[in-house]
Each structure stands twice: as C-alpha cells, then as structure tokens.
C-alpha positions in Angstrom: 206.7 125.7 124.3 209.4 123.9 122.1 208.3 120.2 123.1 205.3 118.4 122.4 204.8 116.1 125.1 202.7 116.0 128.1 202.9 113.9 131.1 200.0 112.1 133.0 200.0 109.7 135.9 199.4 106.4 134.9 195.6 106.2 136.6 194.8 109.0 135.2 196.0 108.2 131.7 194.3 104.9 131.9 190.9 106.4 133.1 191.1 108.8 130.3 192.0 106.7 127.3 191.5 103.3 128.2 187.8 103.5 129.6 185.9 100.6 130.9 183.0 99.7 128.8 179.4 100.1 130.2 178.6 97.6 132.5 182.3 96.4 133.2 183.9 97.6 136.5 187.6 97.2 137.5 187.3 94.6 139.9 185.9 92.3 136.9 189.3 91.9 135.6 191.0 88.6 135.3 193.3 87.1 138.1 196.8 87.7 137.0 200.0 85.8 138.7 202.1 88.0 140.8 205.2 86.6 139.4 204.4 87.0 135.7 207.4 89.3 134.9 209.7 87.5 137.2 211.7 86.4 134.1 212.9 89.8 133.3 213.8 90.9 137.0 217.6 90.5 136.1 217.2 94.1 134.7 220.5 95.1 133.2 222.0 91.7 132.8 219.7 90.9 129.9 220.1 91.9 126.4 217.5 93.9 124.5 216.6 90.9 122.6 216.1 88.8 125.8 213.9 91.6 127.2 211.8 91.7 124.1 211.3 87.8 123.8 210.6 87.0 127.4 208.1 90.1 127.5 206.4 89.2 124.6 205.9 85.6 126.0 204.7 86.5 129.3 201.9 88.6 127.8 200.9 86.0 125.1 201.3 83.1 127.3 199.4 84.5 130.2 196.6 86.1 127.5 196.9 89.5 129.0 195.3 91.2 126.2 192.3 88.8 125.3 191.7 88.9 121.4 195.0 90.6 120.6 198.7 89.2 120.7 202.0 91.0 120.6 204.4 90.1 117.8 208.1 90.4 117.2 208.8 92.0 114.1 212.5 93.0 113.9 213.9 90.4 111.7 212.9 92.0 108.3 211.6 94.9 106.9 208.2 95.3 105.7 207.4 94.6 101.8 205.6 97.7 101.5 207.9 100.0 99.6 208.8 103.0 101.8 211.5 104.5 99.6 214.7 104.6 101.6 213.1 103.6 104.9 213.7 100.1 106.0 212.6 100.6 109.6 212.2 97.5 111.6 210.3 98.1 115.1 211.0 95.7 117.7 207.6 94.6 118.3 203.6 95.2 117.9 200.3 94.3 119.0 198.0 92.8 116.4 194.5 91.3 116.2 194.5 87.7 116.7 193.9 86.8 113.4 196.2 89.2 111.6 199.4 88.3 113.6 202.4 88.3 110.9 204.2 85.2 110.7 207.3 86.1 108.5 209.2 88.2 111.0 208.0 91.7 108.9 206.4 94.3 111.1 203.2 94.5 108.9 202.8 98.3 109.6 199.2 98.0 107.7 197.9 95.9 110.6 199.3 97.1 113.9 197.2 98.0 116.4 199.6 99.1 119.1 203.4 99.8 118.7 205.6 98.3 121.2 209.5 99.2 121.6 212.1 97.9 123.5 215.4 99.3 125.2 217.8 97.8 127.3 219.1 100.5 129.8 217.3 102.7 131.9 217.3 105.4 132.2 219.9 106.2 129.7 217.6 105.2 127.0 214.4 106.7 128.2 213.6 109.6 125.8 211.8 111.2 128.5 212.5 112.3 132.1 210.2 112.2 135.1 212.2 114.5 137.4 209.8 117.3 138.7 212.7 120.0 139.4 212.1 123.5 138.8 214.6 123.3 136.0 213.8 119.5 134.9 212.9 118.8 131.1 210.4 116.1 130.4 212.2 115.6 127.0 215.6 114.9 128.1 218.8 117.0 126.1 220.7 113.8 126.3 222.2 112.8 123.1 221.2 108.9 123.3 217.8 109.8 124.8 217.3 112.3 121.9 218.2 109.7 119.3 215.7 107.2 120.9 212.8 109.8 121.2 213.7 110.4 117.1 213.4 106.9 116.5 210.2 106.4 117.9 209.0 109.5 116.0 210.3 107.8 112.9 208.1 104.6 114.0 205.1 106.5 114.6 205.1 108.4 111.3 205.3 105.3 109.3 202.0 104.1 110.9 200.2 107.2 110.5 201.4 107.2 106.7 200.2 103.9 105.9 197.0 103.4 108.0 194.4 106.0 108.6 194.9 107.1 112.1 193.6 109.7 114.6 196.0 108.5 117.2 198.4 105.6 118.2 199.2 104.2 121.4 202.7 102.9 122.1 204.3 100.9 124.9 207.7 101.5 125.7 209.5 99.1 127.5 213.0 100.3 129.1 214.4 97.2 130.9 212.2 96.9 134.0 210.5 100.0 133.4 207.7 100.8 131.1 205.7 104.1 129.6 202.5 103.9 127.8 202.4 106.8 125.2 199.7 108.4 123.0 200.5 110.1 119.8 198.4 112.3 117.6 199.1 115.4 115.4 199.6 117.8 118.2 202.2 115.9 120.4 202.5 113.1 122.7 200.9 112.2 125.9 203.3 109.8 128.1 202.8 108.4 131.5 205.1 108.4 134.2 207.6 105.5 134.0 207.1 102.5 136.5 208.6 99.5 137.6 206.5 96.6 135.9 208.3 93.6 137.4 207.5 95.1 140.9 203.9 96.3 140.0 202.8 93.9 137.3 199.2 94.2 138.3 199.4 97.8 136.9 200.6 97.0 133.5 198.3 93.9 133.5 195.2 96.2 133.9 196.5 98.6 131.5 196.7 95.6 128.8 193.2 94.2 129.9 191.6 97.7 129.3 193.4 97.8 125.9 191.9 94.7 125.0 188.3 96.0 125.6 188.6 99.1 123.4 187.1 99.7 119.9 189.5 100.2 117.0 188.2 104.0 117.0 189.3 104.2 120.9 192.5 102.5 119.6 193.1 105.4 117.2 191.8 104.0 114.1 190.0 106.6 111.8 186.4 105.2 111.0 185.8 106.9 108.1 188.5 105.0 106.1 187.5 101.4 105.5 190.3 98.9 104.8 189.6 96.8 101.5 190.5 93.4 100.7 191.2 91.2 97.7 187.7 89.9 97.6 186.0 93.2 98.2 184.0 94.6 95.1 185.9 98.0 95.4 189.1 96.5 95.8 188.7 94.5 92.4 187.1 97.7 90.7 190.6 99.3 91.7 192.2 96.7 89.5 190.0 97.2 86.5 190.5 101.1 86.6 194.3 100.5 87.0 194.4 98.7 83.7 195.1 100.4 80.5 192.2 101.9 78.7 192.1 102.7 74.9 190.3 105.9 75.4 193.0 107.5 77.4 194.6 110.7 76.1 198.4 110.9 75.9 199.5 113.9 77.8 202.2 115.4 75.5 201.9 118.9 74.4 200.7 119.0 70.6 198.0 119.3 68.3 195.8 116.6 68.6 195.2 114.1 65.5 191.5 113.7 63.7 191.8 110.3 64.6 192.3 111.0 68.4 189.1 110.5 70.6 188.4 113.5 72.3 185.9 113.1 75.2 184.3 116.1 77.2 186.2 114.9 80.3 189.3 112.9 78.8 191.2 110.8 81.2 195.0 111.2 80.6 197.5 108.6 80.3 199.7 109.8 83.5 196.5 110.2 85.7 195.9 106.4 85.3 199.5 105.7 85.5 199.9 107.2 88.9 196.6 105.2 90.0 198.2 101.8 88.5 201.3 102.5 90.7 199.4 102.7 93.7 197.3 99.8 93.1 200.3 97.5 92.1 202.1 98.3 95.3 201.9 96.3 98.4 200.3 99.3 100.3 196.8 98.7 101.7 193.9 99.9 99.9 191.0 101.9 101.4 187.5 103.5 100.9 187.4 106.9 102.6 184.6 109.2 103.3 184.5 113.1 102.5 181.7 115.3 103.3 179.5 116.4 100.3 176.8 118.9 101.3 174.5 117.1 103.6 175.9 113.6 102.8 179.4 111.9 102.0 181.0 110.9 98.7 183.1 108.0 98.6 186.5 107.8 97.1 188.9 104.8 96.6 192.7 105.2 97.3 195.9 103.4 97.6 199.2 104.6 99.2 199.7 108.6 99.1 201.4 110.3 95.8 202.4 112.7 98.6 203.0 113.0 102.1 204.5 115.6 104.6 207.3 114.3 106.7 206.9 114.9 110.5 204.2 113.9 113.2 203.2 116.8 115.0 201.9 118.8 112.0 199.3 118.9 109.5 200.3 115.4 108.4 199.4 116.2 104.6 199.0 113.2 102.3 197.8 113.5 98.8 196.3 110.7 96.7 195.2 110.0 93.1 191.5 108.9 94.1 188.5 107.3 92.2 185.6 109.3 92.7 182.8 106.7 93.0 179.8 109.3 92.4 181.3 111.1 89.6 183.1 108.0 88.1 186.1 110.0 87.6 189.6 110.2 88.8 190.4 113.1 91.3 192.9 114.8 93.8 192.4 114.0 97.4 194.1 115.6 100.1 193.9 114.6 103.6 195.2 116.8 106.6 194.9 117.8 110.1 194.2 121.7 109.5 195.0 124.2 112.3 191.7 124.4 114.5 191.4 128.3 115.1 187.8 129.9 114.8 189.0 132.5 112.3 190.9 130.2 110.1 188.8 129.1 106.8 189.4 125.6 105.6 190.8 125.4 102.1 187.7 124.2 100.4 185.8 127.6 101.6 188.5 129.3 100.2 188.6 127.5 96.7 184.6 127.5 96.6 184.9 131.4 96.5 187.6 131.3 93.9 185.6 129.3 92.0 182.3 131.1 92.3 184.1 134.4 91.2 185.8 132.7 88.0 189.2 132.7 89.2 191.5 131.0 86.6 194.1 128.6 86.9 193.0 127.2 90.4 191.8 123.7 91.5 188.0 123.0 90.9 186.3 122.2 94.3 184.5 118.8 94.5 183.9 118.6 98.0 185.3 118.9 101.5 184.8 118.9 105.0 185.8 118.1 108.5 185.8 114.4 109.2 183.7 112.9 111.9 184.7 115.7 114.8 188.2 114.0 115.0 190.3 116.4 116.9 193.9 116.0 118.6 193.4 115.7 122.2 197.1 116.5 123.2 196.3 120.1 123.7 193.4 119.5 126.1 195.4 117.5 128.5 198.2 120.0 128.2 195.7 123.1 128.8 194.1 121.3 131.8 197.7 121.1 133.8 198.6 124.7 133.3 197.9 127.0 136.3 196.1 129.7 134.0 194.2 128.5 131.0 195.3 129.9 127.7 193.5 132.2 126.0 193.2 130.1 122.7 189.5 129.5 121.6 188.2 126.2 122.4 188.4 123.5 119.7 184.6 124.1 119.4 185.2 127.5 117.9 183.2 128.2 115.0 184.8 129.1 111.8 183.8 132.3 109.8 182.4 130.1 106.9 182.5 126.4 108.2 183.4 123.6 106.2 181.0 120.7 106.0 181.6 117.9 108.8 181.5 114.3 108.3 179.4 113.3 111.2 180.1 110.5 113.2 177.1 108.2 113.9 178.3 107.3 117.1 180.2 109.5 120.1 183.9 109.3 120.0 185.6 107.9 122.7 188.2 109.4 122.0 215.3 115.7 104.8 217.6 114.7 103.7 220.8 117.2 103.1 220.8 116.5 99.4 218.9 119.2 97.5 217.2 116.3 95.3 213.9 117.0 95.9 211.2 114.2 96.3 207.7 113.5 97.1 208.4 114.2 100.8 208.0 117.8 101.8 208.2 119.5 104.9 205.2 121.1 106.9 205.9 123.6 109.8 204.3 126.7 111.0 205.9 129.6 112.3 206.5 130.2 116.3 205.7 133.7 116.8 205.5 135.4 120.2 201.7 135.9 119.8 198.8 134.3 121.5 197.9 131.1 120.1 201.8 130.4 119.5 203.3 127.3 121.3 204.8 129.6 124.0 201.1 129.7 125.3 199.4 126.3 123.8 199.9 123.2 121.9 198.1 123.8 118.6 194.8 121.9 117.9 194.3 120.2 114.8 191.1 118.9 113.4 191.1 116.1 110.5 190.1 117.3 107.3 189.7 116.3 103.5 189.2 118.0 100.7 188.7 116.8 96.8 189.5 118.6 93.6 189.0 117.7 89.9 192.4 118.6 88.6 195.5 115.4 89.1 198.4 117.8 88.2 202.1 117.1 87.4 205.0 118.9 89.3 206.7 121.9 87.9 209.8 120.2 87.5 208.2 118.2 84.4 208.1 121.7 82.4 209.2 121.2 78.8 211.7 124.3 78.1 212.4 127.8 79.7 209.8 129.2 77.6 207.4 126.8 78.9 208.3 127.5 82.6 207.8 131.1 81.8 204.3 130.4 80.4 203.4 128.3 83.7 204.6 130.9 85.9 202.3 133.4 83.9 199.4 131.2 84.5 199.7 131.5 88.0 200.7 135.0 88.4 197.0 135.3 86.7 195.6 133.2 89.0 197.1 135.3 92.0 196.0 138.6 90.3 192.3 137.2 89.7 192.4 136.0 93.4 193.2 139.5 94.6 190.8 141.5 92.4 188.0 139.3 92.3 188.1 137.9 96.0 190.5 140.1 97.7 192.7 136.9 98.9 196.5 136.5 98.7 197.9 133.0 98.6 200.8 133.3 101.1 202.8 130.3 100.1 203.8 130.8 96.5 206.4 127.9 96.3 207.9 125.1 93.8 205.1 122.5 95.4 202.2 124.9 94.7 203.0 125.6 91.2 201.8 122.8 89.2 201.3 121.9 85.6 198.0 120.6 84.0 197.7 119.2 80.8 194.5 120.3 79.2 192.4 120.1 75.9 192.2 123.3 74.6 190.7 124.9 71.0 192.2 127.3 68.7 190.8 130.5 68.7 190.9 130.7 64.9 189.8 127.4 63.5 188.8 125.3 66.7 191.0 122.7 66.2 192.0 120.7 69.7 195.2 120.6 71.4 196.8 119.3 74.6 198.3 122.6 76.3 200.0 122.5 79.5 198.8 125.1 81.8 199.9 126.3 85.2 197.9 125.6 88.2 198.2 127.5 91.4 197.2 125.0 94.2 197.0 124.4 97.8 195.1 127.6 99.1 195.3 126.6 102.8 197.3 129.4 104.2 195.6 132.2 102.1 193.7 134.9 103.8 192.1 138.3 102.6 195.0 140.8 101.9 195.8 143.7 104.4 193.4 141.9 106.8 194.2 143.2 110.3 195.3 140.8 112.9 193.0 140.6 115.9 194.6 141.1 119.1 193.0 138.5 121.3 192.1 135.7 118.5 194.9 133.6 117.4 195.4 133.0 113.9 198.0 131.5 111.7 201.4 133.4 112.7 202.1 136.0 109.9 205.5 134.5 108.8 204.0 131.6 106.8 205.0 130.0 103.4 208.1 128.0 102.3 211.5 129.5 103.5 213.3 128.9 100.3 210.7 131.2 98.1 209.8 133.6 101.1 210.4 137.3 100.0 213.8 138.9 101.6 211.3 141.4 103.4 209.2 138.3 104.9 212.5 136.6 105.9 214.1 139.9 107.5 210.7 141.5 109.0 209.2 139.5 111.8 206.1 139.8 112.0 205.0 141.3 108.6 201.9 141.0 106.5 202.1 139.6 103.1 201.8 141.9 100.3 201.7 141.7 96.6 205.6 142.7 96.3 206.0 139.6 98.6 203.9 137.5 96.4 205.7 138.6 93.0 209.1 138.0 94.7 208.3 134.5 95.7 207.5 133.9 91.9 210.7 135.2 90.8 212.4 132.9 93.4 210.7 130.0 92.1 211.6 130.8 88.3 215.0 131.5 89.3 215.2 128.2 91.2 213.9 126.0 88.1 216.0 128.2 86.0 219.2 127.4 87.6 218.5 124.0 88.2 217.0 122.8 85.0 217.9 125.3 82.2 221.6 125.9 80.3 223.3 128.7 81.9 227.0 129.6 82.6 226.4 129.0 86.3 229.3 126.9 87.1 228.2 125.4 90.5 224.4 125.4 90.4 224.1 123.2 93.4 226.3 125.5 95.6 224.1 128.7 94.2 220.8 126.7 95.2 222.2 126.0 98.6 223.4 129.5 99.5 220.5 131.4 97.8 217.5 129.3 98.6 218.5 127.2 101.7 220.9 129.7 103.6 219.7 131.6 106.5 221.4 134.3 108.8 221.3 133.7 112.8 221.6 136.7 114.9 220.2 137.4 118.5 218.1 134.3 118.3 216.2 135.3 115.3 216.9 133.6 111.8 216.6 135.9 108.8 217.6 135.8 105.2 220.7 134.5 104.0 223.4 137.1 102.5 223.1 135.7 98.8 219.5 136.2 98.3 219.8 140.0 100.2 222.7 140.7 97.8 220.8 139.6 94.6 217.2 141.0 95.2 217.9 144.0 97.7 221.6 145.1 97.4 222.9 144.2 93.7 219.4 144.1 91.8 221.0 142.0 89.2 221.7 138.0 89.1 225.2 137.3 89.8 227.0 134.8 91.7 228.8 137.5 93.7 229.6 141.0 92.5 231.0 141.2 89.2 230.3 137.7 88.2 226.8 137.8 86.5 224.8 134.4 85.6 223.1 134.5 82.1 221.2 131.8 80.3 221.5 133.2 76.7 217.5 133.2 76.5 214.9 135.6 77.1 215.1 134.6 80.7 218.0 137.1 81.0 215.9 139.8 79.7 213.3 138.8 82.8 216.0 138.8 85.6 217.4 142.0 84.1 214.1 143.8 84.2 212.7 142.8 87.3 215.3 142.4 89.6 216.2 146.2 89.7 212.4 146.7 90.4 212.9 144.7 93.7 216.0 146.7 94.6 214.2 149.9 94.3 211.2 148.3 96.2 213.3 147.9 99.0 214.8 151.2 98.9 211.6 152.7 99.2 210.5 150.7 102.0 213.7 151.3 104.0 213.2 155.0 103.3 209.7 155.0 104.3 210.7 153.1 107.7 213.7 155.4 108.2 211.3 158.3 107.5 208.7 156.9 110.2 211.1 156.3 112.8 212.7 159.9 112.6 209.3 161.5 112.8 208.5 159.2 116.1 211.7 160.2 117.6 210.8 163.9 117.6 207.2 163.7 118.8 206.7 165.0 122.5 206.8 162.2 125.2 205.5 162.2 128.5 207.5 161.4 131.6 210.8 162.3 130.3 213.6 160.6 132.3 216.6 163.1 133.1 219.6 161.5 132.0 222.9 161.7 134.4 225.2 164.4 133.0 228.2 162.9 131.2 231.5 162.5 132.6 234.4 164.6 131.2 236.6 162.7 128.7 239.4 162.4 131.2 237.0 160.7 133.6 236.3 158.0 131.2 238.0 154.5 132.1 241.1 154.0 130.2 241.3 157.7 128.7 244.9 158.9 129.3 246.0 160.5 126.0 247.3 164.2 126.4 245.4 167.1 125.3 248.1 168.0 122.9 248.4 164.9 121.1 244.5 164.8 120.3 244.7 168.4 119.2 247.4 167.5 116.8 245.4 164.6 115.4 242.1 166.6 115.2 243.9 169.2 113.1 244.3 166.7 110.2 240.4 167.2 109.4 240.5 170.9 109.2 238.5 172.0 106.7 237.5 168.6 105.4 234.5 167.5 107.5 232.1 169.4 105.5 232.9 166.9 102.8 231.5 164.2 104.8 227.7 165.1 104.6 225.4 162.5 105.1 224.7 160.4 102.0 221.1 161.2 100.7 219.2 157.7 100.6 215.9 159.2 99.1 214.8 157.2 96.5 215.0 158.8 92.7 211.7 159.6 91.1 212.8 156.8 88.7 213.0 154.1 91.9 209.9 155.4 93.1 208.0 154.5 89.6 209.9 151.3 89.6 208.9 150.2 92.9 205.4 151.4 92.4 205.3 148.9 89.4 205.3 146.0 92.1 202.2 147.2 93.7 200.1 145.1 91.4 200.4 142.2 89.1 200.5 144.1 85.6 203.8 145.2 84.9 205.3 141.6 86.1 202.7 139.8 83.8 203.6 142.0 80.9 207.0 141.4 81.4 206.8 137.8 81.5 204.4 138.1 78.4 207.2 140.1 76.5 209.8 137.5 77.3 207.6 134.7 76.4 207.0 136.2 72.9 210.7 137.7 72.6 212.6 136.6 69.5 215.7 138.3 68.7 219.2 137.5 67.4 220.6 137.9 71.0 217.9 136.5 72.8 215.7 133.5 71.4 214.0 130.6 73.0 215.2 127.1 72.2 215.3 123.5 73.5 217.3 124.7 76.6 216.0 122.2 79.5 218.8 120.1 80.4 219.3 117.3 82.9 219.1 118.2 86.7 222.0 120.0 87.3 222.2 119.2 90.9 224.3 115.8 91.3 222.6 112.6 92.8 225.5 112.8 95.5 225.7 116.3 96.2 226.7 117.3 99.6 226.1 120.5 101.3 228.9 122.8 101.7 227.9 124.5 104.8 227.2 122.3 108.0 223.8 122.7 109.7 223.7 125.4 112.3 223.7 125.0 116.1 220.8 126.7 117.3 222.5 127.6 120.3 225.3 129.7 118.8 225.3 133.6 119.0 227.2 134.3 115.9 225.4 136.1 113.0 226.9 133.8 110.5 225.3 132.8 107.4 224.3 129.2 107.1 222.7 126.6 105.4 218.8 126.2 106.1 217.8 122.5 104.8 214.5 121.0 104.6 213.8 119.8 107.9 212.5 116.4 108.5 210.7 117.4 112.0 212.9 115.0 114.0 216.4 116.0 113.2 216.9 117.7 116.7 215.9 114.5 118.1 218.6 112.8 116.1 221.1 115.2 117.9 221.3 117.7 114.9 219.7 121.0 114.6 216.9 120.9 111.8 215.2 124.2 111.6 211.6 124.6 110.7 210.7 125.8 107.4 208.6 128.5 109.3 210.8 129.7 111.6 210.5 131.2 115.4 211.9 134.1 116.8 213.8 132.6 119.7 213.9 128.6 119.6 214.4 125.8 117.3 211.4 123.4 117.9 212.5 119.8 118.3 209.7 118.5 116.1 207.2 120.8 114.2 
C-alpha cells in the first residue's frame, strides 16, 4: 500500500474526531445564516487571495468558531529560523488571545492549519472517484505538487510544536475537505460544496471549538514555557557562560583546570545556548522514569528527521531537572509491534552487561498511551482484517509508560550533510508490511547521559580510526555479552564523545575523544528467526549508503557480523574520501556513485555497481579498474588488508549458495510434470539454414571443446581463511589497531584532515530514477525527503521496497 491516506465520510469523521462534550447535543448548535458563504459563490471567477480573504471574514465575522479565530498569514515567513525553509501557509486557526497581528504564520501557536487553492479539482490532491481502478491520491502532477506542499506545512508544525495529530481545513474554491494527520498517515473527508451546504461546515467548525487541546492533537506531556515562567528563566541562566565548564579540545589537562566528577563541556552548553537564544518555543516535557516521571527542559531540536509518515525522530540537548545536568533527549514515534523492544530496554541490557562505548540510559518510556489512529481507520474499512497485532500488544520487555491522568479522546540532492536526516523503513512483502496494513506508531521518549559530537568533527585520519575502533569494540561487546546486533551502523550513529580519562601510569587527566555507538532502536538478537505470523521490523533495515553489498543485493537477508563489519568499512571510507587528503580527483562523484547509487531491475532496488566492484569484484579500493585510490597513510594499509577479506567472503557465500541450489535440484520430487518432446531444429521458427553449412561451421571447433571446461569457482583454502576472519570482530579490530600504531617511512600518520572535499555547490551527475522504468541502469540513490514523489520527482526510500516506491515514508 504505497499511499498513506484514508477517506471517511464527513459525518463519520466528525463523530469520530469532533465528538460533542458530555451533556451537549447536536441540536444545541447556534443558528447559522444560510447565506453565510454566498460571497464565495462566484467560484472560478475569484482569485485564490479573494477566496482566502472572504472565507476568513465569513468565519470570523459570524463567530463560527467561538473562542478561536482564523488568521491570514501568507504575507511573511515566521521569525523562527527553520534553515532554508521560508514556508508561508495561507491561514491558520488560533486561540482568540494568540492571533498574530504581523502577517506571519506563527507556527508555534497554530491550532488548526488552513490551506486555500483556487481551482477544483485540478488543485485537489485527492480524488473521490469510487471506481474500481481509482486512486485516492491522484497521480496528476499538479495535484501531487499540492499534496507535497501540504505535507511540508504539516511537517513544520510537527517539528516546532509537540503534537500527536494535526487537523487541516483544505479549501479548494467552493469545495472543502477536513484532514487529520498523524505519524502513520492522513485521514481525509470527502470533498463537499460548502456554499451549497454551509450547515455542514458550520457544524464542523462549531464542534472544533468545543474540543480540548488534546483532542485537537496537542501533546499534553509537553508544556509550553513563557518568559515569566520560572523554568523559562532557569533556561536563560543555564545558557550563560559558566567558569567551571571544560573545553573539549583533545589534550592533557593543566594542573589549574578544575576537574569535577561530572564536568560540563563547553560545547554542550553552547548547543543548549543556541536553542535558548533562538525564537523557537521552549517546553517542559515529561519522560517516564520507573513508576513516576522526570522533567526535562528543551528548546528547538538539534536534530530532526525529515518526513511525516515515519518515526519523526527529534533530538534535543535537554536539562534534567532531577539530576541537574545536561542530557540527550530523543523524541520519536516508535513502531508499535508486539515483539519489538523499545530502544531503552535494549540500552538497559547493554548497560547492565557492561558493554563499552554505548550511551548510558537515564530513563525512557511510552508517552500517555499516545498512538497513531490512522491504521485503525484503515483496518476498519478493509473487507478482511489484517493479521497485524492490535496496538495494545505487549512487548517482550515493555518500556515504562507515561500514563495520562485523564482518558484520551483521541533532501536535497547535495551531498552536504546537515542535521536533517531521513527515516524510512523497508517495505517487504511480509505480514505487517504496508501491503497489508498501515504501520502503527506509539509516542516514545528516551534520555541518555551523553551529549556527543558528530563524526565529521574527527581530528585526523588516526583519530577517525580510533573512533571506529571504539565502536567496533562496542559492537563486539553487544554481540558477545547480550547476543545483539546493531543493524544500522552508519555515519549518524557513530559519534564522538569527549571524556576525561586518566593515564594508566601516572594518573594524569586528559580530555580524550572516544567513539560512541548510538541509536540501538533497530537492533535485535543475532540469528533470531523471524516469526511466521507476527510482524517485526522488515529484514532489510539500515541506512542505504552504509549497508553491505549482501544486504543491498539479497532481499530479505538476516543481518550478520560480516554485514556489520562491512558497514564500518563503508563509514570509514566515506569520511576518508570526504575529509582526508588523497589522490581521489573527484571525491563528490566517487561518493555519489559508491554510496548513493542503486541498480533497478525487475522492480527491485539493489546495490550500485561501484560499491559492488570495490567490495565483491575487485577487493581493492579504486575508482575503476587500474585506477587505485591512496591516502599515503596507514589508511591504505586498512583498505589493502580488509577489502580482500570481503571479496573472499562473497566468493565463499556465492559458492555455498550455488552448492545448495545444485543439491536441491538433484533431490527427488513428487508429481513430476512431463515436458512435451522438443521440436526438431528444422521445425523451430526461423530455422532455415542448410545442414551442410552448419556442419562446416561446427567442424571449426573439432578437438577444442574439451579446452572449454567450466571454470572452477571453488574458494581456495586461503580465501576460506580470509572469509572466516570476518565471522567475528577480532581480526578487524586487530587490523585497525595495527594501522593506528603504524609508523613507517612509507606509511605514517600526520595532520591529514582537510576541508570538506565535496563542494558546497556540487550537483549530482546522475538524475533521479524514474521508478516506473524497466531498465537495469545504475542510478543515484539520494537521501529522500519523504515527499519528493509528491512534488513530481521520484525520491527513493532509505530502506527500499521490492516492488514500489512509496510516495512518503
């Protein structure tokens, strides 16, 4: 199921989402004039601005939403800094005392979004045709463009506010729809003519005015802070310079530098200061902590995931009011399948077993039973209910839950990386995939002690190797001590953590930048068999650019240790090509073709040819055959040593699969089908050559066919030993350690980090793929923004489907 929209009839929608308060009946509504929208009867003769102005005036002048007001806000962008986004939505509904007066959208205070379009149906993103082959989400380019615009608006509201859902009124000339957005998809009403049937829209707006903030989709576990609030002022104090903060530079500490048991590094407070000094709203948020809750103070997210129908992850530098220290808070809508353990449960196990170089859990849990409702509506409309477990399924090790005290009613084509990432999950043809149901999500928060730096801030090639080595050690510990594999080793999950360490000999303190392997939410026990009847996270999981060749070629495939070790190698290669001195003449083109490319054939997206060539075919680092890439440092030793191991690994794997296939073909079978006797060659269509001429040509091979014996692809004993070296972490760790300590005339470490070698204005050399193509060309696989298809392009998901490109994941 590629789309994520579900349609309801208007009456059913308003009864479900706009219920009347207890003691209020429908006949108690105000009396509304029958001609209230007659000023909009001209239809296509009105401009979009005229429709917008007359509609808003009719609503406000007649007080159709008591206590609320509709405000036009399309003149200027908001003062909130949203990077490159300067979105100016048409209109929004606000509380009467929060209506903006400056013509700006004021994203932080919007209760209900309102969007206007001038032409129906050409600008209607949805189609009410009930025909057999009709699609609710129209493929027409203009209508897709409008749908993408709506998603952009909704995404911004979810990013700035803390939301469980957002209602939107979509006015298209004389027609109107009401929409409800959550992290699983969109529920829409059928379009109706509000000029001819004004009472219908008036009742919807009246009912809307009677709803609580929670019913309107506000997250009640997050409380907005204002300048006069005590916690708001506390955040100002915490953002100021503190003399006891420790500089994070890697160095031996001086005797006069104050060392506390738990020092605050300056970069952490600086990140918090950036948040406080912005125009974004501040919040007090609750996170489950055992049987209670813990309070954290946050500003804007330091990290956010792009997209709407996804986990919607946001990361914050937060102030822990209980421990009185800074921490990292992650807010996400985790997948709500019974057998999937929340990240906090996994981290608690890793911490309990002493796994090194992983985050330290503070607290975590589901938030007030807040779950997406779109899957429930979708399933209720299906003739046969999905076998997906209900949203109330219990986890194997359930996370704490923040209980609501009252019942709920409820990418850019540039290679430049930013704090915006993409969250997409594989769409495999298995139960629980969207071929059967929309994904269920539950609101979840997790807090860890460590506030880390991105991997791009590594100091040198030797330091990069050290950080990777730390994270491979973390992975080894997780496997050997808890039997868990990470399943998403990538650039965003390998972090740098400045720490105060002490010399083994004299105990002198130093600031050391260590590696931290974060984001364990996709991890699971190694070699765990997939249940047949209960859906889990689909098997191809991770970040496309850093997945192994095997994971990108075989679908489905269980993640194994060699796959994870290969992902570490890809991360090391990515940052080496991009930030270290080398003889690679065009790093941007190499990164694009190696990391972003894919091959599309038979409806399946698989590994690009350059990555396949380096890892599986050549076993050496080269731009193309005969054109090696070198760094003039021990980094060459790493790639020269490890790449042949992966080549041998794939040769052994291919040989094993071929052997098994051959053995299976020789097994006796039942009900053997008799094949018809083949026609003689002369009877084959187009076979008109004379027997004499064929005999003469065949004679050319006389006595030579025996020289064409099949090539023996059996791995040599040496190749089998090399492949075996990847079955655990030890050999890889040893190679990294040898490289870290290598110092010869030919290969030695130095100050080899350079400025980003990907130009700011780099434009991809290969256009985005058309998902409908049937070719097997290798094309670029960009980081999807999640709404590219809605804009008319074809954005491919980070975790890909076998047969379709979802419009937004």
